[in-house]
Steps between C-alpha positions, in 0.01 A plus 500: 500500500426700815208742468418583862670481839378549854745497788684685775740785427854388586686805375446789266691774316355776279510263204470143632314296758564149627185309594501193721242266347480181705871512581619594152635851441395657170689810385289734289572829328205725581341823379480815709129446568564144620775630727274772641239239592749260655440427871765484773754221514341179622150595386317318222438645156412391148636584158394431144806360327655495154760227448768597249705207369816524292769243429721633778246653738164458671368824647178582685324837481233595754197728457240641734205425267401298195457825304860596573617154394306526172653840426844351561423221253403757238809711566748216455342415164622839373826470309785626718311470828621212715384407850734744676385792289138388534531507880668842481216642288237363737690646794529844340125574525190337644308273266211736425734790425709280272193388304380859469843609376505229233148586381591872492833423323688668785853357522580684826403234758659226289828686455531550875594132522879444512641384168199603290578740218265687266500227235405225745235719664346576161501131407318415824229748407473381139473135604279531808258781416286285264488220759392735778238659273365156415492403868309819583256433216443143617436623852239738361335220305495276807333771708238563232430128459452456871264798504314371196474154650666338198212600273672425168618855430866406458535623138355841588717534807816399311415761237455766768832401654677534165347846462627593848849398389490757221379298202247655267150355466597341167818351646315366802238343275778343292654355814164360609443347156835319522380297800351156443194541720376149418782371722342684797826673602550644844530881528878465537527279191272724293691815592836331430384396151362847426817675617716266296291568190545872563876467532525540879 
């Protein structure tokens, strides 16, 4: 599987780029942000790559950042969203705006993508909002742990994160109690267990 390419731009259209990597031309479908960052023909660039394999096709999709690639991976896990639609959604708005729209349950930026109707847009929000909330919570925990110097306050910080996600004090405590702390879980593992216990 190809996950990254660095090479010279041979040719480019609004939707594809061909990279010369050591004499081999790789054709990639790219997002709008990747296209906007593409240098002139003959210059070198790099792309993070998703390799999509089917029985009758092998297709490469190029992204300007790892974050964009990860969002693409999440999008294509949504029922009814294939790689082409995933690229279209990512090209309809910048990554930060798209994440904000999903968290705010705003279908507007998602529906701007060609071929995305209201049902698909709503499904994207339903499927991805909990994942983005969890990612934001984990980022908060990581920042606090770094600040605290890893001082063993993981249970308290996980509880605070659950409260910030809208759970009551009793619910947060229930989530904390569901974690097997004797296994010394990481913050990510502890939060995942707590969220699962709370039905998220």
